[in-house]
Structure formats: structure tokens, C-alpha cells
MIRO-254413 format. One record per residue (C-alpha): y, x negated, z negated; residue number from 1; residue in one letter. Coordinates in steps of 0.5 Angstrom, whole numbers. Example, Ala and Ser with C-alpha at 12.3 -4.5 7.8 and 13.67 -1.06 7.14 Angstrom:
<north=-9 east=-25 up=-16 pos=1 code=A>;
<north=-2 east=-27 up=-14 pos=2 code=S>;
END
This chain:
<north=3 east=70 up=-10 pos=1 code=M>;
<north=4 east=73 up=-3 pos=2 code=A>;
<north=8 east=72 up=2 pos=3 code=S>;
<north=9 east=77 up=7 pos=4 code=A>;
<north=12 east=77 up=15 pos=5 code=P>;
<north=19 east=78 up=16 pos=6 code=F>;
<north=22 east=81 up=23 pos=7 code=T>;
<north=30 east=79 up=23 pos=8 code=I>;
<north=33 east=85 up=26 pos=9 code=H>;
<north=40 east=87 up=26 pos=10 code=I>;
<north=41 east=95 up=26 pos=11 code=P>;
<north=46 east=97 up=32 pos=12 code=Q>;
<north=51 east=101 up=27 pos=13 code=E>;
<north=52 east=93 up=23 pos=14 code=K>;
<north=53 east=90 up=30 pos=15 code=L>;
<north=57 east=95 up=32 pos=16 code=D>;
<north=61 east=94 up=26 pos=17 code=D>;
<north=62 east=87 up=26 pos=18 code=V>;
<north=65 east=86 up=34 pos=19 code=W>;
<north=69 east=92 up=33 pos=20 code=E>;
<north=72 east=88 up=26 pos=21 code=R>;
<north=73 east=83 up=31 pos=22 code=V>;
<north=76 east=86 up=37 pos=23 code=R>;
<north=81 east=89 up=32 pos=24 code=T>;
<north=83 east=84 up=29 pos=25 code=F>;
<north=91 east=84 up=28 pos=26 code=P>;
<north=92 east=77 up=30 pos=27 code=W>;
<north=99 east=74 up=26 pos=28 code=P>;
<north=105 east=74 up=31 pos=29 code=D>;
<north=107 east=67 up=28 pos=30 code=A>;
<north=103 east=62 up=30 pos=31 code=K>;
<north=103 east=54 up=28 pos=32 code=V>;
<north=102 east=50 up=34 pos=33 code=D>;
<north=98 east=44 up=30 pos=34 code=S>;
<north=91 east=43 up=33 pos=35 code=G>;
<north=86 east=43 up=27 pos=36 code=W>;
<north=91 east=40 up=21 pos=37 code=K>;
<north=93 east=46 up=18 pos=38 code=L>;
<north=86 east=49 up=18 pos=39 code=G>;
<north=83 east=52 up=25 pos=40 code=P>;
<north=86 east=51 up=32 pos=41 code=D>;
<north=89 east=58 up=33 pos=42 code=P>;
<north=88 east=57 up=41 pos=43 code=D>;
<north=80 east=56 up=38 pos=44 code=W>;
<north=79 east=61 up=34 pos=45 code=L>;
<north=82 east=66 up=39 pos=46 code=R>;
<north=78 east=64 up=45 pos=47 code=D>;
<north=72 east=64 up=40 pos=48 code=F>;
<north=73 east=71 up=38 pos=49 code=C>;
<north=74 east=73 up=45 pos=50 code=R>;
<north=66 east=69 up=47 pos=51 code=Y>;
<north=65 east=73 up=41 pos=52 code=W>;
<north=66 east=80 up=43 pos=53 code=I>;
<north=66 east=79 up=51 pos=54 code=E>;
<north=59 east=73 up=52 pos=55 code=E>;
<north=55 east=72 up=45 pos=56 code=Y>;
<north=49 east=76 up=46 pos=57 code=D>;
<north=46 east=77 up=39 pos=58 code=W>;
<north=40 east=81 up=41 pos=59 code=R>;
<north=37 east=75 up=46 pos=60 code=A>;
<north=39 east=70 up=40 pos=61 code=V>;
<north=35 east=75 up=35 pos=62 code=E>;
<north=29 east=75 up=40 pos=63 code=R>;
<north=29 east=68 up=40 pos=64 code=R>;
<north=29 east=67 up=33 pos=65 code=L>;
<north=24 east=71 up=31 pos=66 code=N>;
<north=19 east=66 up=36 pos=67 code=A>;
<north=20 east=63 up=29 pos=68 code=L>;
<north=15 east=65 up=23 pos=69 code=C>;
<north=19 east=68 up=18 pos=70 code=H>;
<north=17 east=70 up=12 pos=71 code=Y>;
<north=19 east=73 up=5 pos=72 code=K>;
<north=16 east=72 up=-2 pos=73 code=A>;
<north=18 east=73 up=-10 pos=74 code=D>;
<north=19 east=66 up=-12 pos=75 code=A>;
<north=20 east=66 up=-20 pos=76 code=A>;
<north=23 east=73 up=-20 pos=77 code=G>;
<north=28 east=72 up=-13 pos=78 code=L>;
<north=25 east=75 up=-6 pos=79 code=M>;
<north=27 east=68 up=-1 pos=80 code=L>;
<north=26 east=69 up=6 pos=81 code=H>;
<north=25 east=63 up=9 pos=82 code=F>;
<north=21 east=60 up=16 pos=83 code=V>;
<north=14 east=57 up=16 pos=84 code=H>;
<north=11 east=53 up=21 pos=85 code=M>;
<north=5 east=51 up=20 pos=86 code=R>;
<north=2 east=45 up=24 pos=87 code=S>;
<north=-4 east=45 up=28 pos=88 code=P>;
<north=-6 east=38 up=26 pos=89 code=R>;
<north=-11 east=37 up=20 pos=90 code=V>;
<north=-7 east=31 up=17 pos=91 code=D>;
<north=-1 east=35 up=17 pos=92 code=A>;
<north=4 east=34 up=10 pos=93 code=R>;
<north=8 east=39 up=7 pos=94 code=P>;
<north=16 east=39 up=9 pos=95 code=L>;
<north=21 east=42 up=5 pos=96 code=L>;
<north=27 east=43 up=9 pos=97 code=L>;
<north=34 east=45 up=5 pos=98 code=L>;
<north=40 east=47 up=8 pos=99 code=H>;
<north=47 east=47 up=4 pos=100 code=G>;
<north=54 east=51 up=5 pos=101 code=W>;
<north=56 east=53 up=10 pos=102 code=P>;
<north=50 east=52 up=13 pos=103 code=G>;
<north=43 east=56 up=14 pos=104 code=S>;
<north=36 east=55 up=16 pos=105 code=F>;
<north=40 east=55 up=24 pos=106 code=I>;
<north=41 east=48 up=22 pos=107 code=E>;
<north=34 east=47 up=23 pos=108 code=F>;
<north=33 east=50 up=30 pos=109 code=L>;
<north=32 east=43 up=33 pos=110 code=E>;
<north=27 east=40 up=29 pos=111 code=V>;
<north=22 east=45 up=27 pos=112 code=F>;
<north=18 east=45 up=33 pos=113 code=G>;
<north=18 east=36 up=33 pos=114 code=P>;
<north=16 east=36 up=26 pos=115 code=L>;
<north=11 east=41 up=26 pos=116 code=S>;
<north=7 east=40 up=33 pos=117 code=D>;
<north=9 east=33 up=36 pos=118 code=P>;
<north=5 east=33 up=41 pos=119 code=A>;
<north=7 east=39 up=45 pos=120 code=A>;
<north=14 east=36 up=44 pos=121 code=H>;
<north=12 east=30 up=47 pos=122 code=G>;
<north=10 east=25 up=41 pos=123 code=A>;
<north=3 east=25 up=40 pos=124 code=P>;
<north=2 east=19 up=35 pos=125 code=N>;
<north=8 east=22 up=30 pos=126 code=A>;
<north=7 east=25 up=23 pos=127 code=P>;
<north=6 east=33 up=23 pos=128 code=A>;
<north=9 east=37 up=18 pos=129 code=F>;
<north=7 east=44 up=15 pos=130 code=H>;
<north=15 east=45 up=16 pos=131 code=V>;
<north=18 east=51 up=10 pos=132 code=V>;
<north=26 east=52 up=11 pos=133 code=A>;
<north=28 east=57 up=6 pos=134 code=P>;
<north=35 east=60 up=6 pos=135 code=S>;
<north=38 east=59 up=0 pos=136 code=L>;
<north=38 east=64 up=-6 pos=137 code=P>;
<north=44 east=68 up=-4 pos=138 code=G>;
<north=45 east=66 up=3 pos=139 code=Y>;
<north=43 east=70 up=10 pos=140 code=A>;
<north=36 east=74 up=9 pos=141 code=F>;
<north=35 east=70 up=2 pos=142 code=S>;
<north=36 east=75 up=-4 pos=143 code=G>;
<north=42 east=75 up=-8 pos=144 code=K>;
<north=42 east=73 up=-16 pos=145 code=P>;
<north=45 east=77 up=-21 pos=146 code=S>;
<north=51 east=72 up=-22 pos=147 code=G>;
<north=53 east=66 up=-20 pos=148 code=P>;
<north=47 east=60 up=-20 pos=149 code=I>;
<north=47 east=52 up=-20 pos=150 code=G>;
<north=42 east=48 up=-15 pos=151 code=P>;
<north=38 east=46 up=-21 pos=152 code=R>;
<north=36 east=54 up=-22 pos=153 code=T>;
<north=36 east=55 up=-15 pos=154 code=M>;
<north=31 east=49 up=-15 pos=155 code=G>;
<north=27 east=52 up=-19 pos=156 code=R>;
<north=26 east=58 up=-15 pos=157 code=H>;
<north=24 east=54 up=-8 pos=158 code=I>;
<north=19 east=49 up=-12 pos=159 code=A>;
<north=16 east=57 up=-15 pos=160 code=A>;
<north=16 east=58 up=-7 pos=161 code=L>;
<north=13 east=52 up=-6 pos=162 code=M>;
<north=8 east=51 up=-11 pos=163 code=S>;
<north=6 east=58 up=-13 pos=164 code=D>;
<north=7 east=62 up=-7 pos=165 code=V>;
<north=5 east=57 up=-2 pos=166 code=L>;
<north=0 east=52 up=-5 pos=167 code=G>;
<north=4 east=46 up=-3 pos=168 code=Y>;
<north=3 east=41 up=-9 pos=169 code=R>;
<north=4 east=34 up=-6 pos=170 code=D>;
<north=11 east=35 up=-1 pos=171 code=Y>;
<north=17 east=32 up=2 pos=172 code=I>;
<north=24 east=35 up=0 pos=173 code=A>;
<north=29 east=33 up=5 pos=174 code=Q>;
<north=36 east=36 up=4 pos=175 code=G>;
<north=44 east=36 up=6 pos=176 code=G>;
<north=50 east=38 up=3 pos=177 code=D>;
<north=47 east=42 up=-3 pos=178 code=W>;
<north=40 east=42 up=-1 pos=179 code=G>;
<north=40 east=34 up=-3 pos=180 code=S>;
<north=43 east=36 up=-9 pos=181 code=V>;
<north=37 east=42 up=-11 pos=182 code=I>;
<north=32 east=36 up=-7 pos=183 code=C>;
<north=34 east=31 up=-13 pos=184 code=G>;
<north=33 east=37 up=-18 pos=185 code=W>;
<north=26 east=39 up=-15 pos=186 code=I>;
<north=24 east=31 up=-15 pos=187 code=G>;
<north=26 east=30 up=-23 pos=188 code=H>;
<north=24 east=37 up=-25 pos=189 code=D>;
<north=17 east=37 up=-22 pos=190 code=N>;
<north=14 east=30 up=-20 pos=191 code=P>;
<north=8 east=33 up=-21 pos=192 code=D>;
<north=8 east=37 up=-14 pos=193 code=I>;
<north=14 east=33 up=-10 pos=194 code=C>;
<north=11 east=27 up=-7 pos=195 code=R>;
<north=17 east=24 up=-5 pos=196 code=A>;
<north=26 east=25 up=-3 pos=197 code=V>;
<north=30 east=24 up=3 pos=198 code=H>;
<north=37 east=25 up=3 pos=199 code=L>;
<north=42 east=25 up=8 pos=200 code=N>;
<north=48 east=26 up=3 pos=201 code=M>;
<north=49 east=24 up=-4 pos=202 code=F>;
<north=47 east=29 up=-10 pos=203 code=G>;
<north=46 east=28 up=-18 pos=204 code=V>;
<north=48 east=22 up=-21 pos=205 code=R>;
<north=46 east=18 up=-27 pos=206 code=P>;
<north=49 east=20 up=-33 pos=207 code=S>;
<north=51 east=16 up=-39 pos=208 code=Q>;
<north=53 east=19 up=-46 pos=209 code=E>;
<north=60 east=22 up=-47 pos=210 code=R>;
<north=65 east=19 up=-52 pos=211 code=E>;
<north=65 east=25 up=-57 pos=212 code=G>;
<north=58 east=27 up=-55 pos=213 code=G>;
<north=54 east=30 up=-49 pos=214 code=G>;
<north=53 east=27 up=-42 pos=215 code=I>;
<north=57 east=24 up=-36 pos=216 code=E>;
<north=56 east=22 up=-30 pos=217 code=P>;
<north=57 east=14 up=-30 pos=218 code=I>;
<north=62 east=11 up=-27 pos=219 code=P>;
<north=63 east=6 up=-22 pos=220 code=P>;
<north=64 east=0 up=-25 pos=221 code=K>;
<north=64 east=-6 up=-20 pos=222 code=T>;
<north=69 east=-6 up=-14 pos=223 code=E>;
<north=66 east=-3 up=-9 pos=224 code=E>;
<north=64 east=2 up=-13 pos=225 code=E>;
<north=71 east=3 up=-14 pos=226 code=Q>;
<north=73 east=4 up=-7 pos=227 code=A>;
<north=68 east=8 up=-6 pos=228 code=W>;
<north=71 east=13 up=-12 pos=229 code=R>;
<north=78 east=12 up=-10 pos=230 code=R>;
<north=75 east=14 up=-3 pos=231 code=K>;
<north=71 east=20 up=-5 pos=232 code=G>;
<north=78 east=23 up=-9 pos=233 code=E>;
<north=82 east=22 up=-2 pos=234 code=R>;
<north=77 east=26 up=1 pos=235 code=W>;
<north=78 east=31 up=-5 pos=236 code=Q>;
<north=86 east=31 up=-4 pos=237 code=T>;
<north=86 east=32 up=3 pos=238 code=K>;
<north=80 east=36 up=4 pos=239 code=E>;
<north=77 east=39 up=-2 pos=240 code=G>;
<north=81 east=45 up=-4 pos=241 code=G>;
<north=76 east=50 up=0 pos=242 code=Y>;
<north=71 east=47 up=-7 pos=243 code=F>;
<north=76 east=48 up=-12 pos=244 code=H>;
<north=77 east=55 up=-10 pos=245 code=I>;
<north=69 east=57 up=-9 pos=246 code=Q>;
<north=68 east=53 up=-16 pos=247 code=A>;
<north=74 east=57 up=-20 pos=248 code=T>;
<north=75 east=63 up=-17 pos=249 code=K>;
<north=70 east=65 up=-12 pos=250 code=P>;
<north=70 east=72 up=-13 pos=251 code=E>;
<north=77 east=73 up=-10 pos=252 code=T>;
<north=75 east=69 up=-4 pos=253 code=L>;
<north=70 east=74 up=-3 pos=254 code=S>;
<north=74 east=80 up=-4 pos=255 code=Y>;
<north=78 east=78 up=2 pos=256 code=A>;
<north=72 east=75 up=7 pos=257 code=M>;
<north=69 east=82 up=5 pos=258 code=Q>;
<north=72 east=86 up=12 pos=259 code=D>;
<north=73 east=80 up=16 pos=260 code=S>;
<north=69 east=76 up=20 pos=261 code=P>;
<north=75 east=73 up=24 pos=262 code=V>;
<north=76 east=70 up=17 pos=263 code=G>;
<north=70 east=68 up=16 pos=264 code=I>;
<north=70 east=65 up=22 pos=265 code=A>;
<north=76 east=61 up=20 pos=266 code=A>;
<north=74 east=59 up=14 pos=267 code=W>;
<north=67 east=56 up=16 pos=268 code=I>;
<north=69 east=54 up=23 pos=269 code=G>;
<north=74 east=49 up=21 pos=270 code=E>;
<north=69 east=46 up=16 pos=271 code=K>;
<north=64 east=45 up=22 pos=272 code=F>;
<north=70 east=42 up=26 pos=273 code=R>;
<north=72 east=38 up=20 pos=274 code=T>;
<north=66 east=34 up=18 pos=275 code=W>;
<north=62 east=33 up=24 pos=276 code=I>;
<north=63 east=25 up=27 pos=277 code=D>;
<north=69 east=24 up=29 pos=278 code=G>;
<north=67 east=20 up=34 pos=279 code=Q>;
<north=65 east=27 up=38 pos=280 code=Q>;
<north=70 east=30 up=41 pos=281 code=E>;
<north=69 east=37 up=41 pos=282 code=S>;
<north=66 east=42 up=36 pos=283 code=L>;
<north=64 east=47 up=42 pos=284 code=D>;
<north=60 east=41 up=45 pos=285 code=R>;
<north=57 east=38 up=39 pos=286 code=V>;
<north=55 east=45 up=35 pos=287 code=I>;
<north=55 east=49 up=41 pos=288 code=G>;
<north=59 east=56 up=40 pos=289 code=R>;
<north=52 east=60 up=40 pos=290 code=E>;
<north=49 east=56 up=35 pos=291 code=R>;
<north=56 east=56 up=31 pos=292 code=L>;
<north=57 east=64 up=32 pos=293 code=L>;
<north=49 east=65 up=30 pos=294 code=T>;
<north=50 east=61 up=24 pos=295 code=N>;
<north=56 east=65 up=21 pos=296 code=L>;
<north=53 east=71 up=23 pos=297 code=L>;
<north=48 east=69 up=17 pos=298 code=M>;
<north=54 east=69 up=12 pos=299 code=Y>;
<north=56 east=76 up=15 pos=300 code=I>;
<north=50 east=81 up=17 pos=301 code=F>;
<north=47 east=81 up=10 pos=302 code=N>;
<north=54 east=81 up=6 pos=303 code=D>;
<north=53 east=73 up=3 pos=304 code=A>;
<north=59 east=70 up=4 pos=305 code=F>;
<north=61 east=71 up=-3 pos=306 code=G>;
<north=54 east=70 up=-6 pos=307 code=T>;
<north=54 east=64 up=-3 pos=308 code=A>;
<north=60 east=61 up=-6 pos=309 code=S>;
<north=58 east=61 up=-12 pos=310 code=W>;
<north=53 east=56 up=-11 pos=311 code=T>;
<north=59 east=52 up=-13 pos=312 code=Y>;
<north=61 east=56 up=-19 pos=313 code=H>;
<north=54 east=55 up=-22 pos=314 code=G>;
<north=54 east=48 up=-20 pos=315 code=Y>;
<north=60 east=47 up=-25 pos=316 code=L>;
<north=59 east=51 up=-30 pos=317 code=R>;
<north=51 east=48 up=-31 pos=318 code=D>;
<north=53 east=41 up=-31 pos=319 code=G>;
<north=49 east=40 up=-25 pos=320 code=D>;
<north=51 east=33 up=-23 pos=321 code=S>;
<north=49 east=29 up=-27 pos=322 code=A>;
<north=42 east=28 up=-29 pos=323 code=F>;
<north=40 east=28 up=-37 pos=324 code=P>;
<north=40 east=21 up=-40 pos=325 code=L>;
<north=35 east=17 up=-37 pos=326 code=G>;
<north=34 east=22 up=-31 pos=327 code=G>;
<north=31 east=19 up=-25 pos=328 code=R>;
<north=27 east=21 up=-20 pos=329 code=V>;
<north=22 east=15 up=-19 pos=330 code=N>;
<north=18 east=18 up=-14 pos=331 code=Q>;
<north=20 east=15 up=-6 pos=332 code=P>;
<north=26 east=16 up=-5 pos=333 code=V>;
<north=30 east=16 up=3 pos=334 code=G>;
<north=37 east=16 up=4 pos=335 code=I>;
<north=39 east=17 up=11 pos=336 code=A>;
<north=47 east=14 up=11 pos=337 code=N>;
<north=50 east=17 up=17 pos=338 code=F>;
<north=58 east=15 up=18 pos=339 code=P>;
<north=61 east=20 up=17 pos=340 code=R>;
<north=58 east=24 up=12 pos=341 code=E>;
<north=63 east=27 up=8 pos=342 code=I>;
<north=61 east=25 up=1 pos=343 code=I>;
<north=58 east=18 up=4 pos=344 code=P>;
<north=53 east=14 up=-1 pos=345 code=F>;
<north=56 east=10 up=-6 pos=346 code=P>;
<north=53 east=2 up=-6 pos=347 code=P>;
<north=46 east=2 up=-7 pos=348 code=R>;
<north=45 east=0 up=-13 pos=349 code=A>;
<north=49 east=6 up=-16 pos=350 code=Y>;
<north=45 east=10 up=-12 pos=351 code=V>;
<north=38 east=6 up=-16 pos=352 code=E>;
<north=41 east=8 up=-22 pos=353 code=K>;
<north=38 east=15 up=-21 pos=354 code=A>;
<north=33 east=14 up=-15 pos=355 code=Y>;
<north=28 east=10 up=-13 pos=356 code=N>;
<north=30 east=8 up=-6 pos=357 code=V>;
<north=25 east=5 up=-1 pos=358 code=V>;
<north=28 east=7 up=5 pos=359 code=Q>;
<north=36 east=6 up=7 pos=360 code=W>;
<north=38 east=7 up=13 pos=361 code=T>;
<north=45 east=6 up=16 pos=362 code=N>;
<north=45 east=11 up=22 pos=363 code=M>;
<north=50 east=9 up=27 pos=364 code=E>;
<north=53 east=16 up=29 pos=365 code=R>;
<north=53 east=23 up=25 pos=366 code=G>;
<north=56 east=27 up=20 pos=367 code=G>;
<north=55 east=33 up=16 pos=368 code=H>;
<north=50 east=36 up=20 pos=369 code=F>;
<north=46 east=32 up=23 pos=370 code=P>;
<north=40 east=36 up=25 pos=371 code=A>;
<north=45 east=40 up=29 pos=372 code=M>;
<north=49 east=33 up=31 pos=373 code=E>;
<north=44 east=29 up=32 pos=374 code=V>;
<north=37 east=31 up=31 pos=375 code=P>;
<north=33 east=26 up=35 pos=376 code=N>;
<north=36 east=20 up=29 pos=377 code=L>;
<north=34 east=25 up=24 pos=378 code=L>;
<north=28 east=26 up=26 pos=379 code=L>;
<north=26 east=19 up=27 pos=380 code=R>;
<north=29 east=18 up=20 pos=381 code=E>;
<north=24 east=24 up=17 pos=382 code=I>;
<north=18 east=20 up=21 pos=383 code=R>;
<north=19 east=13 up=19 pos=384 code=D>;
<north=21 east=15 up=11 pos=385 code=F>;
<north=14 east=19 up=13 pos=386 code=S>;
<north=10 east=13 up=15 pos=387 code=G>;
<north=11 east=9 up=9 pos=388 code=R>;
<north=8 east=14 up=4 pos=389 code=L>;
<north=1 east=14 up=3 pos=390 code=T>;
END
């Protein structure tokens, strides 16, 4: 199988249509002055859309994105878009970087260069990597599956990209959000080609037999594990509405968002604001309006909002939350435990039931989007983990 170079070019008529929808959005008369408590801050959203129309320059961003090495390839029957930054170093290791929702390959813009060519970025003695960052199936410029698929199936396509298309058979898989779940499944299902796994969010859980048949995730048992469970339940009650909607009625949401770029900005922008490290005081400062809008446009330009939402339905339908009975990732696993991760890691003893943890780092700051929030910390963590591998 072969990959083909890909150049991002959004037709002008598409740009004009999206910008016009933002410009003519029928803003509601009623405004609840509640900041971010009930959703996106209405003043922030209006000003963000003003920036979108008046200041943001997509063509300039498009030129910068095209300075990266983009490709498309058929991977086990599905066309995947991916960034492939090959290192000039002969000792470079393949490194798979996987995003989740509501992210994209845009998350990794600041780490592509330092990972693939550390000498050019002031770290000549740091390890080097051949970096591969796909757009998940149904996201951004990747092909859309015929219906919802879960993370394990996504992992089969991505593993085929790494081994069958690119010829990498000894790579490190790193991910957060859905990327962490996909990496867990890639490590579990492909121990012969996936050398190691690095996670910055807890993904696939260990399993046990369910009374009456089947399997289920092993429940928390110690007091520390129970406290982790209660924390997760509180978060689900307060912040998990999006998950339930996208898992149960993704098509309803897809229709609602199809003709509303402002609606997508509200839905995704609020998640970025809520999920970054609370120690940081501003979404605009931490993520930046240009990066946030560029990421949003990955869902808008190719009508990918709906197909990306399918991931949640596939996850629950396919039972992708737990490994098969006795299943475990036995390759070396690294854990980057960021303090404001929305789905925090349970105690290490619980994690080790499903993963061979050889490195556990309690990070000093950072939330759900570490490659954007604290890229230098994530970069250091990946380099340290690589150094543990022989």
C-alpha cells in the first residue's frame, strides 16, 4: 500500500459560506449573564465570532499547515489523513500521536518539530522520532466510516496505517482522550508491532466476569479507588451531558450543528474552556483564538462534527471500555498524570491491572489538552519515557 501527498485547500466558496453563516447568525435576544456556568460565556462567544469574521486569516493558517508533511492512504479499507514528520536522525523511533474529541492533529503543532528534529529546536542530545499524527476516522480530512465505529475498530485502521502503509513495526503509541483508548487497544491487539504505549488519560479498563455472563470493568475496591470512582461520578453528573447525548443520539446533534458554525464554536469552545487546567485563567491566553478556531474548522470544513460524534456511540455499543477477560498491555507503558485531567487516573495499583506501567509522572500542571497547554512538559515526558526503552 502507498500513501499520497495531500495539500490542504478549502475552496473559496466553502469559506464564503461558513463566514456568511457566522456573520448572519441570529443571536438570541435573551442573555443570561452567568459567565461560563450555563455554557459558553455569551460575551466571549460574540467576540470570538467577531474575531472569526474580522481578524482570522484562514489562508495564512492554511499555508503554515501545508508546511507540514500531509498524506492520505487507504488503511484497511478506510482513507486516513495523517501528518508524517520523518526525522533526519538515523536513530529515530516511530512515534504515533493520537488526538481525541474535540481535538485534532492541530493539538500537536508545537511538538512536531521538537520531536522529529530536536537539534533544530535546541536539543541536539534529545531522542528523535518519526512522528505520525493521523486524523481519526470521521475526523478532519480522514474518510468517514459508513456508520459509527468505536475506538478498537479505529485502532485497527490506524495500526494498519503504521504497519502496512508506513512499514513501522516497532513504534510508540501516545494518546489522550479517545487517543488514550485507541492506544490501549492498539497495544493490546498488536503487541508484535506496537513497542510501547504512553497515555495522558485513563483509557481501557481491566475486566472481570459479570454475574450472569459476559464481562465488565473491574469495580474499584479500595477506599482510594472508591474515592476516584466518586470523583468521576460527580464529574459525570456536572459535566457529562455532552457524552450522553453523543453516545445515544449523535445524529440529532449532528443535524442541529450541520448549518451552524457558531453552534459548533459554542459546543466545542465551552469544552476547551472547561477542560484546561484551572490554574490557567484564560482560554484565549492558554489555547489562543487562532489555534482554537483552526481546530474548530477541522470539524466544520469537511462536515465532520457528526461523524466525529459517532465515536461515543461506537464506544458504548461495542463495549470498548474494558479489555477481554485477562487482557492487558504487557509492553512498557508510561503514564503522564496531569492534575486537571477531566478523566483522572485511578490509583496506580488499579491501572497496573491493565497496563505494564514502567513510568508514572505526576505532572505539575496541565489539563486535558497538554500538547496545547503545556507542550514543553509533554515533550519532556515523552523523551523521558523513550529513554526507558531499550
